[in-house]
Legacy VTK file of the C-alpha trace (Angstrom):
# vtk DataFile Version 3.0
C-alpha trace
ASCII
DATASET POLYDATA
POINTS 261 float
-25.603 -26.528 2.531
-29.382 -26.426 1.878
-31.937 -28.768 4.003
-34.617 -30.153 2.436
-37.448 -26.954 3.034
-35.363 -24.299 3.402
-35.547 -22.466 0.988
-39.695 -22.356 1.962
-39.371 -19.083 4.383
-37.660 -17.168 1.248
-40.636 -18.435 -1.245
-43.694 -17.595 1.233
-42.542 -14.284 1.768
-41.767 -13.952 -2.364
-45.460 -14.977 -3.059
-46.540 -12.473 0.178
-44.850 -9.934 -1.489
-46.305 -10.826 -4.758
-49.503 -10.706 -3.483
-49.470 -7.278 -1.923
-47.663 -5.703 -4.922
-50.710 -7.423 -7.204
-53.565 -5.510 -4.971
-51.687 -2.530 -4.810
-50.878 -2.464 -8.645
-54.525 -3.767 -9.552
-56.144 -1.120 -7.257
-54.026 1.572 -8.940
-54.627 0.330 -12.094
-58.377 0.307 -12.126
-58.638 4.078 -11.013
-56.229 4.670 -14.368
-58.592 3.187 -16.650
-61.655 5.410 -15.224
-58.636 8.468 -15.828
-58.160 6.827 -19.305
-60.883 7.128 -20.428
-61.908 11.148 -19.182
-58.143 11.948 -20.765
-57.757 9.567 -23.850
-61.410 9.991 -25.893
-62.258 13.415 -27.310
-65.770 12.421 -27.377
-65.708 12.623 -23.578
-64.732 15.736 -23.831
-67.153 16.792 -26.572
-69.684 15.966 -25.358
-69.588 17.030 -21.743
-68.518 20.558 -23.369
-72.068 20.158 -25.476
-73.649 19.833 -22.020
-71.760 22.425 -20.226
-69.961 25.390 -22.267
-70.948 28.413 -21.807
-73.610 27.666 -18.874
-72.360 30.183 -16.928
-70.901 33.187 -18.474
-73.910 34.434 -20.747
-71.127 37.206 -21.894
-69.092 35.056 -23.251
-68.543 36.399 -27.322
-68.891 32.981 -28.994
-71.312 30.030 -29.345
-72.175 27.006 -28.019
-70.968 25.584 -30.937
-67.651 27.634 -31.362
-66.986 26.890 -27.336
-67.427 22.917 -28.234
-64.816 23.223 -30.926
-62.558 24.965 -28.493
-62.715 22.708 -25.783
-61.853 20.011 -27.575
-59.082 21.577 -29.587
-57.943 22.688 -26.068
-58.544 18.591 -25.194
-55.847 17.688 -27.402
-53.563 20.352 -26.804
-53.370 19.465 -23.265
-53.553 15.457 -22.989
-52.435 14.678 -26.825
-50.210 16.857 -29.438
-49.162 19.721 -27.217
-49.514 21.205 -30.692
-49.710 25.042 -30.361
-49.658 26.374 -33.646
-52.752 23.635 -34.284
-54.517 24.898 -30.958
-54.125 28.826 -32.116
-55.711 27.834 -35.354
-59.124 26.586 -33.605
-59.068 29.993 -31.853
-58.460 31.986 -34.640
-61.003 30.396 -36.149
-63.936 30.607 -33.578
-62.885 34.668 -33.107
-63.370 34.560 -37.121
-66.627 32.572 -37.088
-67.759 35.077 -33.877
-66.456 38.118 -35.865
-64.259 39.588 -32.743
-62.531 42.657 -32.777
-59.310 39.456 -33.357
-61.211 37.368 -36.054
-57.838 39.268 -38.246
-55.097 38.939 -35.308
-51.633 37.976 -36.015
-50.279 35.196 -34.270
-48.866 37.554 -31.298
-51.930 39.731 -30.968
-54.383 36.588 -30.669
-52.109 35.108 -27.698
-51.587 38.987 -26.128
-55.807 39.555 -26.483
-58.150 39.367 -23.299
-58.988 36.462 -21.923
-62.089 36.010 -23.026
-60.764 35.524 -26.678
-58.024 33.312 -26.200
-55.883 31.312 -23.897
-53.352 33.865 -22.615
-49.497 33.399 -21.257
-50.444 31.768 -17.980
-53.488 29.560 -19.638
-50.793 28.034 -22.035
-48.331 27.638 -19.179
-50.988 25.674 -17.131
-51.583 23.673 -19.972
-48.151 22.797 -20.314
-48.027 21.537 -17.041
-51.197 19.290 -17.321
-49.423 18.022 -20.148
-45.778 17.456 -18.589
-48.194 15.164 -15.613
-50.034 13.546 -18.105
-47.324 12.466 -19.891
-45.480 11.200 -16.743
-48.303 9.375 -15.346
-49.009 7.290 -18.991
-45.286 5.548 -18.529
-45.850 5.408 -14.741
-49.604 3.808 -15.139
-48.652 1.290 -17.823
-45.952 0.136 -15.671
-48.136 -0.844 -12.859
-50.463 -1.752 -15.033
-47.906 -4.629 -16.369
-47.012 -4.754 -12.727
-50.413 -5.781 -11.560
-50.745 -8.745 -14.175
-47.090 -9.899 -13.402
-48.001 -9.835 -10.176
-51.099 -11.969 -10.758
-49.933 -14.332 -12.389
-47.160 -15.416 -10.012
-49.878 -15.522 -7.520
-52.682 -17.618 -9.460
-49.702 -19.568 -9.971
-48.180 -20.366 -7.117
-51.415 -20.230 -4.668
-54.106 -20.712 -6.831
-57.294 -19.281 -7.879
-58.211 -18.552 -4.574
-55.319 -16.559 -3.855
-55.852 -14.585 -6.951
-59.814 -14.122 -5.649
-58.949 -12.405 -3.051
-56.268 -9.978 -4.490
-59.589 -9.526 -6.946
-61.376 -8.588 -4.172
-59.218 -6.651 -1.893
-58.470 -4.281 -4.712
-61.901 -3.978 -5.458
-63.406 -3.491 -2.406
-60.642 -0.700 -1.376
-61.109 1.216 -4.773
-65.192 1.211 -4.334
-64.485 2.170 -0.597
-62.078 5.285 -1.500
-64.022 6.193 -4.304
-67.254 6.124 -2.450
-65.137 8.996 0.183
-64.525 11.139 -2.746
-67.754 11.203 -3.967
-68.856 12.211 -0.485
-66.319 14.875 -0.974
-67.027 16.050 -4.220
-71.201 16.450 -3.373
-70.742 18.016 -0.038
-67.644 20.267 -1.072
-66.683 20.234 -5.054
-64.730 23.387 -4.303
-62.691 21.879 -1.814
-61.413 18.852 -3.893
-60.748 20.493 -6.721
-58.261 22.921 -5.010
-56.928 19.786 -2.930
-56.803 17.712 -6.106
-54.906 20.610 -8.211
-52.470 21.024 -5.375
-51.273 17.909 -5.572
-49.863 18.581 -9.325
-49.310 22.423 -9.879
-48.027 25.110 -7.823
-50.488 28.128 -6.099
-51.566 30.373 -7.921
-50.491 28.513 -11.607
-54.714 26.650 -11.699
-56.900 29.536 -11.014
-58.793 32.055 -13.854
-61.289 34.305 -13.964
-65.003 33.247 -14.526
-65.368 35.046 -17.811
-61.884 33.617 -19.058
-62.064 31.384 -22.118
-60.702 28.439 -20.243
-63.499 28.696 -17.468
-66.026 29.440 -19.995
-64.956 26.414 -22.158
-64.765 24.381 -18.733
-66.947 25.356 -15.743
-67.377 23.436 -12.788
-70.349 21.421 -14.307
-67.746 20.298 -17.033
-65.151 18.713 -14.205
-67.708 17.121 -11.992
-69.008 15.290 -15.477
-65.574 14.349 -16.259
-65.721 13.089 -12.069
-68.923 11.222 -12.733
-67.167 9.381 -15.868
-64.029 8.713 -14.149
-66.081 7.522 -11.191
-68.679 5.209 -13.128
-65.753 3.513 -15.785
-63.645 2.327 -12.498
-66.537 1.932 -10.418
-67.767 -0.385 -13.149
-64.802 -2.251 -13.300
-64.054 -2.570 -9.080
-67.342 -4.105 -8.766
-66.610 -6.596 -11.414
-63.488 -7.083 -10.099
-65.271 -7.953 -6.668
-67.377 -9.967 -8.197
-64.666 -12.388 -10.261
-62.968 -12.716 -6.884
-66.028 -13.737 -5.491
-66.278 -16.408 -7.958
-62.651 -17.284 -7.733
-62.578 -17.856 -4.242
-65.766 -20.561 -4.449
-64.776 -24.057 -3.721
-64.685 -25.543 -6.530
-63.618 -29.333 -7.969
-60.781 -28.972 -9.771
-57.459 -29.140 -7.650
-55.685 -25.689 -6.553
-52.025 -25.506 -8.446
-49.755 -25.038 -5.820
-45.716 -24.918 -6.149
-43.437 -23.200 -3.465
LINES 1 262
261 0 1 2 3 4 5 6 7 8 9 10 11 12 13 14 15 16 17 18 19 20 21 22 23 24 25 26 27 28 29 30 31 32 33 34 35 36 37 38 39 40 41 42 43 44 45 46 47 48 49 50 51 52 53 54 55 56 57 58 59 60 61 62 63 64 65 66 67 68 69 70 71 72 73 74 75 76 77 78 79 80 81 82 83 84 85 86 87 88 89 90 91 92 93 94 95 96 97 98 99 100 101 102 103 104 105 106 107 108 109 110 111 112 113 114 115 116 117 118 119 120 121 122 123 124 125 126 127 128 129 130 131 132 133 134 135 136 137 138 139 140 141 142 143 144 145 146 147 148 149 150 151 152 153 154 155 156 157 158 159 160 161 162 163 164 165 166 167 168 169 170 171 172 173 174 175 176 177 178 179 180 181 182 183 184 185 186 187 188 189 190 191 192 193 194 195 196 197 198 199 200 201 202 203 204 205 206 207 208 209 210 211 212 213 214 215 216 217 218 219 220 221 222 223 224 225 226 227 228 229 230 231 232 233 234 235 236 237 238 239 240 241 242 243 244 245 246 247 248 249 250 251 252 253 254 255 256 257 258 259 260
């Protein structure tokens, strides 16, 4: 037989678990928001490709505008449509525009062309690997974002606005600290960071290509540093917003805090 208050320890444990889940899932969502801006908008790729594509390879057969066109199409293949015919239509177009030896090549001939002119099988395989990771990540991150909302709402209702403020503070501070460390790593050893990041998701040897390949010409290291800066800026801004909101919510107010259980 339950005595009055016998379920209080369970309720408190549930509230604590919800607070931890809210803080962790919110921190992940803040990081994911920066990634979403990098991946979801072709304008991000277009702008960065416009600044950096071809800069490290003056011997590329393609003009700067052709490289930007190919970079945006490759981005769509990798994180969007994954339509190989659509991608190769663009590759045909830039080869015709540049007057390369593969201007009138068949799809099979263009696929087998040197990597300076096309995206060969190993490059496409890597892009397909990225596509699969992105698709899986989208599903997982949407679920995590929904968990962040649900758990935060539970904490706000059960423990009040000051507890919700603590979650926002904890998540924002954790992400800012983590990104500060990552930014320092990128500045001091970009190649090491780039290799470590890729090794988390891809097998060794599947993501390295020669400097004069079309893939690297479109997306040189400076391009990825720019993507990292966009990711950092978005996530950092949202994290600071969470910190400020957390501070405001934790200030003592005149209105009573609602507590249940």
